[in-house]
C-alpha positions in Angstrom: -13.1 45.1 -1.3 -10.8 41.7 -1.1 -12.5 38.9 0.4 -10.4 36.3 1.8 -11.2 32.6 2.3 -9.1 30.4 4.7 -9.2 26.6 5.1 -11.0 25.6 7.9 -8.5 24.3 10.5 -11.3 23.0 13.6 -10.9 19.2 13.8 -12.5 17.1 10.8 -14.4 20.3 9.4 -14.2 20.1 5.6 -16.6 22.8 4.6 -15.4 26.4 2.8 -16.7 29.6 3.3 -17.1 30.2 -0.4 -17.8 27.8 -3.0 -16.4 28.7 -6.7 -20.3 29.4 -7.3 -19.9 32.3 -4.8 -16.8 33.2 -5.5 -18.0 34.0 -9.3 -20.8 36.1 -7.7 -18.5 37.9 -5.9 -15.9 38.7 -8.8 -19.2 39.6 -10.8 -19.5 42.2 -8.2 -16.3 43.6 -8.7 -14.5 42.2 -5.8 -11.2 40.4 -5.5 -11.5 36.7 -4.2 -8.1 35.1 -2.2 -8.3 32.0 -1.5 -5.8 29.7 0.6 -4.4 26.8 -1.3 -6.3 23.7 -0.8 -9.4 25.4 0.8 -12.1 23.3 -1.3 -10.2 20.1 -0.9 -13.0 19.0 1.7 -15.8 19.3 -0.9 -13.3 18.0 -4.0 -12.9 21.4 -5.3 -9.3 22.2 -6.5 -7.2 25.7 -6.9 -7.9 25.3 -10.3 -11.3 25.5 -9.8 -11.0 28.6 -8.0 -8.7 30.4 -10.5 -11.3 29.4 -13.1 -14.1 31.0 -11.0 -12.0 34.3 -10.7 -10.3 33.8 -7.4 -6.5 34.3 -6.6 -4.7 31.6 -4.6 -3.0 32.3 -1.5 -0.2 29.9 0.0 -1.1 30.6 3.7 -3.7 31.7 6.0 -1.7 34.6 7.1 -1.3 35.8 3.7 -5.3 35.5 3.2 -5.8 37.4 6.7 -3.1 40.0 5.8 -4.4 40.7 2.5 -8.1 40.7 3.0 -10.6 43.5 3.9 -13.3 41.1 4.8 -13.0 37.2 5.9 -15.6 34.3 5.0 -15.5 31.4 6.9 -17.5 28.5 8.2 -16.4 28.0 11.9 -15.6 30.4 14.5 -11.7 31.3 14.2 -9.1 29.2 16.3 -7.0 30.6 18.8 -4.3 30.5 15.8 -6.5 32.7 13.6 -7.6 35.0 16.7 -3.9 37.0 16.0 -4.4 37.4 12.7 -7.6 39.5 12.7 -6.9 43.6 12.9 -9.2 46.5 13.1 -11.2 47.7 10.6 -11.5 43.9 9.2 -15.0 42.5 9.0 -15.2 38.7 10.0 -18.3 36.7 8.7 -18.6 33.0 9.9 -20.1 31.1 12.9 -19.5 32.5 16.0 -21.3 30.8 19.0 -19.8 33.3 21.5 -21.9 32.4 24.3 -20.0 29.4 25.6 -16.9 30.2 24.5 -15.2 33.2 26.5 -12.1 32.9 25.0 -12.7 33.3 21.5 -14.6 36.5 22.6 -11.7 37.8 24.2 -9.7 37.2 21.4 -12.2 38.8 18.8 -12.5 41.4 21.5 -8.5 42.0 21.5 -8.1 42.2 17.5 -10.2 44.7 17.2 -12.0 43.4 14.1 -15.8 43.4 13.2 -17.5 40.3 13.1 -20.9 39.4 11.9 -22.2 36.0 13.2 -23.9 34.2 10.9 -25.9 32.7 13.9 -28.0 35.9 15.1 -28.6 37.4 11.4 -32.4 37.6 11.2 -34.9 37.6 8.4 -38.1 39.5 8.1 -40.4 36.5 9.5 -38.1 36.7 12.6 -36.1 33.6 11.5 -32.6 32.9 11.5 -31.7 32.3 7.5 -28.1 31.6 8.1 -28.7 29.1 11.1 -31.7 27.4 9.4 -29.3 25.4 6.6 -27.1 24.1 9.0 -29.6 23.1 11.3 -31.3 21.0 8.6 -28.3 19.5 8.0 -28.1 18.9 11.3 -31.2 17.8 12.2 -31.2 15.2 10.3 -27.9 14.0 10.7 -28.5 13.7 14.6 -31.0 10.5 13.7 -28.2 9.0 11.9 -25.6 9.6 14.7 -28.5 8.1 17.3 -29.0 5.3 15.0 -25.4 4.3 15.1 -25.0 5.1 18.6 -27.4 2.6 19.5 -26.0 -0.1 18.0 -24.5 -2.8 20.5 -20.9 -2.5 19.4 -21.1 1.3 19.7 -22.3 0.8 23.3 -26.0 1.2 22.6 -28.9 -1.0 23.3 -28.9 -3.2 20.3 -31.9 -1.5 19.1 -32.6 -1.0 14.9 -34.1 2.6 14.8 -37.5 1.4 13.1 -37.8 -1.8 14.0 -39.0 -4.7 12.3 -42.4 -6.2 11.7 -43.7 -7.4 15.1 -40.6 -5.8 17.0 -41.0 -2.6 18.8 -39.1 0.6 17.0 -36.9 2.8 19.0 -38.6 5.5 20.8 -37.0 9.2 19.8 -37.7 12.1 21.9 -36.9 15.5 20.2 -36.3 18.6 22.6 -37.3 21.4 20.8 -39.8 22.0 17.7 -37.6 24.3 15.5 -35.7 23.7 12.5 -33.3 21.3 13.8 -36.2 19.3 16.2 -38.6 19.3 12.8 -35.8 17.8 10.7 -34.6 15.3 13.1 -38.1 14.2 13.7 -38.8 14.1 9.6 -35.4 11.6 9.4 -37.0 9.4 12.4 -40.6 9.3 11.2 -39.4 8.2 8.0 -37.2 5.6 9.3 -40.0 4.1 11.6 -39.4 5.5 14.9 -41.6 6.5 17.4 -41.3 9.9 17.5 -42.2 12.5 20.5 -41.5 16.1 20.1 -41.6 18.4 23.1 -41.8 22.1 22.8 -43.2 25.4 25.0 -45.1 26.9 22.2 -48.4 25.9 21.4 -49.1 27.4 18.6 -46.0 26.0 17.3 -47.3 22.6 18.7 -50.1 23.0 16.2 -48.2 23.4 13.2 -46.0 20.4 14.1 -49.3 18.3 14.6 -50.7 19.6 11.3 -47.2 19.2 9.6 -46.5 15.5 10.5 -50.3 14.5 10.1 -50.2 12.6 13.6 -47.1 10.7 12.8 -45.6 12.3 15.8 -46.7 12.7 19.2 -46.5 16.3 20.2 -46.3 17.5 24.1 -45.9 20.6 26.1 -42.9 20.8 27.8 -43.1 20.7 31.6 -40.7 19.1 34.4 -43.2 16.5 34.7 -43.6 15.6 31.0 -39.6 16.0 30.5 -39.3 13.6 32.8 -41.5 10.7 32.0 -40.3 11.3 28.2 -36.8 11.2 29.0 -37.4 8.1 31.0 -38.8 6.2 28.2 -36.8 6.9 25.5 -34.5 5.3 23.8 -32.9 8.5 21.8 -33.2 11.8 23.2 -32.4 15.2 20.7 -31.5 17.9 22.2 -32.5 21.1 19.7 -33.1 23.7 21.7 -32.1 27.3 20.6 -32.0 31.0 22.6 -30.4 32.8 20.0 -27.3 34.1 20.2 -27.6 32.6 24.3 -26.0 29.9 26.0 -28.6 26.8 25.8 -30.5 25.9 28.7 -29.7 23.3 30.5 -33.2 20.8 30.3 -31.8 17.4 31.3 -29.8 17.2 34.5 -27.4 14.5 35.9 -30.3 13.0 38.0 -32.5 12.6 34.9 -29.9 11.6 32.9 -29.6 8.4 35.5 -33.1 7.4 35.2 -32.4 6.5 31.4 -31.7 3.2 30.0 -28.4 2.0 29.7 -27.3 2.3 26.4 -30.0 5.1 25.3 -28.5 7.7 23.5 -28.4 11.4 23.5 -27.5 13.7 20.8 -26.9 17.4 21.8 -27.3 19.5 18.7 -27.2 22.5 20.8 -23.3 21.6 22.1 -22.4 24.8 19.8 -24.1 27.0 22.1 -23.3 24.9 25.3 -25.6 22.2 25.1 -28.8 21.7 26.4 -27.9 18.2 28.9 -26.0 18.9 31.7 -23.6 16.2 31.2 -22.7 17.6 27.5 -19.1 18.6 26.4 -18.3 19.2 22.9 -16.6 16.3 21.0 -15.2 16.0 17.2 -15.8 13.4 14.4 -12.6 12.0 15.4 -14.0 11.1 18.8 -17.7 11.7 18.8 -19.0 9.9 21.6 -18.7 9.2 25.3 -20.6 7.5 28.3 -22.3 9.0 31.4 -24.2 6.7 33.2 -24.4 4.6 30.9 -25.7 6.7 28.5 -24.0 7.0 25.2 -23.2 11.0 24.9 -23.3 12.3 21.0 -21.6 15.9 21.0 -20.0 17.0 18.2 -19.8 20.4 18.1 -19.8 21.1 14.2 -21.9 18.3 13.1 -22.6 19.4 9.4 -18.9 19.1 8.5 -19.4 15.7 8.0 -21.4 15.9 4.8 -19.4 19.2 3.5 -20.5 19.2 -0.3 -24.0 19.2 1.1 -23.3 21.6 3.7 -20.8 24.2 2.1 -23.8 24.3 -1.0 -26.4 24.9 1.4 -24.6 27.6 3.4 -23.2 29.7 0.6 -26.9 29.9 -1.1 -28.2 31.2 2.2 -24.8 33.5 3.0 -24.6 35.4 -0.8 -26.7 37.9 -0.2 -25.6 39.1 3.1 -21.6 38.5 2.4 -22.2 40.8 -0.6 -24.2 43.4 0.9 -21.2 43.6 3.5 -18.5 43.7 0.5 -20.2 46.2 -1.4 -21.1 48.7 1.7 -18.7 47.4 4.1 -20.0 48.5 8.0 -22.5 50.7 6.4 -24.4 47.6 5.2 -24.5 46.7 9.1 -26.0 50.0 10.0 -28.3 50.1 7.2 -29.8 46.7 7.3 -31.6 45.5 10.7 -31.1 42.0 9.8 -27.5 42.1 9.6 -26.9 44.4 12.7 -29.0 41.4 14.3 -25.5 39.6 13.4 -23.2 42.3 14.5 -21.4 40.0 17.6 -18.2 42.3 18.3 -17.0 45.9 16.6 -13.6 47.8 17.5 -13.3 45.8 21.0 -16.7 45.8 22.2 -19.8 43.4 22.4 -22.9 44.3 20.6 -25.5 41.5 21.3 -27.2 41.6 24.2 -27.8 37.8 24.5 -23.8 37.1 24.0 -22.8 39.6 26.3 -25.3 38.2 29.1 -24.5 35.0 28.7 -20.4 36.0 29.0 -21.2 38.5 31.9 -19.6 41.0 30.0 -21.2 44.5 29.0 -22.8 45.3 25.9 -22.5 48.3 23.7 -25.7 49.8 21.7 -24.3 49.8 18.0 -25.2 53.2 18.0 -22.4 53.9 20.5 -20.2 51.6 18.6 -20.9 53.4 15.4 -20.4 56.7 16.7 
């Protein structure tokens, strides 16, 4: 199969779908790889590096899309890319369709087969292709919160870890999954006072053991959420329902109780965000203010560290991408984990959480594969 790697065009997105090391693996497996010129510039990789790995360089995205049986990307296709997709072509990338009806319409109209990184599963019930970017985003969330708390950025003027004799920032993490755990790691490492809220008692037990008492864990109820948000200097939104829109945990009324200059970082913004006042921002203009609270809602946070992110993402996606390249759509039918990743096939939605979030019908895979 010919594998196409276009250059990412989302604002300040510097990651790349395949690194030269991953290209070598595809070539060794007997596939041709076509990479758009300068696709790897954001991670310091040249066209000659890709040629050395066995790829061919294309002069434009149009050429990549027109010539390839499978497109491997990082971020969801942008409007100019929807029209380049076609029937029987496989798209393998992050999609985050639940809060994005226009993208969903574009993919459905194209007739392509779209497999979303964020809904591919593993034998443990995890999300192996979302996990590495969740790890990066969780760690970046604390860096973002620390920067936004500075006075010149509109924040309260707090140092995340304080200094001896001065109270550190109080960080509340909503959700104890991968993002929340890594956010808490960073915050604890900086010396902040950290509380994690979750609705799974077994997970709270795991977190209590993991952090050995260095974080507070609380079962998330309305009362607890209100109390913790009210007292927080920074709130990290790290809630995920695989494939579906994120629940709005913090409404405008609750937000208004926070101190002026406090910060929220909504890592769930790709899935619509878990704060009522959240809206997607970019690395070019990452923050805005509502009721005196600084909002950081960048929808592609790991794009800020593309070298780390591209390598981590490629490590995770490689075996699944090779399976798709080797077997095509048959790989989806054979592998229940890839099947969970299938969101769109030949003009129909196949992911129930996505379909329910968009208010559209869902077609079982047995039906679309017939």
